[in-house]
C-alpha positions in Angstrom: 77.9 119.3 40.6 81.8 119.8 41.1 84.0 121.8 39.1 86.4 119.6 36.6 89.2 120.5 38.8 89.5 121.8 42.6 90.1 125.7 42.2 90.1 128.4 44.8 89.6 132.3 43.9 88.2 131.9 40.3 85.2 133.8 39.0 81.7 133.1 37.7 78.8 134.4 35.8 75.7 133.5 34.5 74.3 133.8 30.8 72.1 131.9 28.9 70.9 129.6 31.7 74.1 128.8 31.7 77.0 129.4 34.8 80.4 129.7 33.5 83.6 129.3 35.8 86.8 130.6 34.9 90.4 130.9 36.2 91.3 130.4 39.6 93.9 128.9 41.7 95.1 125.1 41.8 96.8 124.3 45.4 98.8 127.3 46.6 100.7 128.6 43.4 99.4 127.5 40.2 96.8 129.5 38.1 94.4 127.7 35.8 93.0 128.7 32.7 89.7 126.6 32.5 86.4 127.6 32.1 83.9 125.2 33.0 80.1 125.8 32.0 77.4 124.3 34.4 74.2 123.5 32.5 71.3 123.5 35.3 68.7 121.9 32.9 70.9 118.7 31.7 72.6 119.3 35.3 75.9 118.8 33.8 79.3 120.6 34.3 82.3 121.0 31.0 85.1 122.5 29.8 84.3 124.2 27.0 86.7 126.8 27.0 90.0 128.0 27.8 91.5 131.5 28.9 94.2 133.0 26.9 96.1 132.7 30.1 95.8 131.4 33.3 94.9 133.8 36.1 93.2 133.9 39.9 91.9 136.5 41.5 90.0 137.5 38.4 86.3 139.1 37.8 83.4 138.2 35.5 80.7 140.1 34.2 77.9 138.9 31.4 76.3 140.9 29.2 73.4 140.0 27.0 75.5 137.9 24.5 78.9 137.3 25.9 81.0 136.5 29.5 84.1 138.8 30.6 86.8 137.5 32.2 89.3 140.3 33.1 92.2 141.0 35.3 93.5 138.6 38.0 97.0 137.5 38.9 99.1 135.2 36.9 101.6 134.2 39.4 99.8 133.8 42.8 102.5 132.1 44.9 105.4 134.0 43.3 108.4 133.3 45.8 109.1 137.4 45.8 105.6 138.0 47.0 105.2 140.1 43.9 102.0 138.7 42.0 101.7 139.9 38.6 98.8 141.5 37.6 97.2 140.8 34.0 95.1 143.4 32.4 93.4 140.6 29.9 90.1 140.4 28.9 88.5 137.3 27.8 85.7 137.2 25.9 83.2 134.0 25.6 
């Protein structure tokens, strides 16, 4: 199986038998807002959700009923080398 787009520095969490892969970095300087969901029963990967802001190097955790994508960096390759940290938490 493959993600819908190649990404580095993404976050993942599992809930309800599915695995959620969110955010990440595309190439050297573009953050992603994509959330791919893998269903091992049907062996499919689909983009079902979008984060409210594109982020890389974020964290993910799951509770009994939701997946949380938190923090991260919104500009992974800022020319000034001052990445902007995010306080955003997306609940899926």
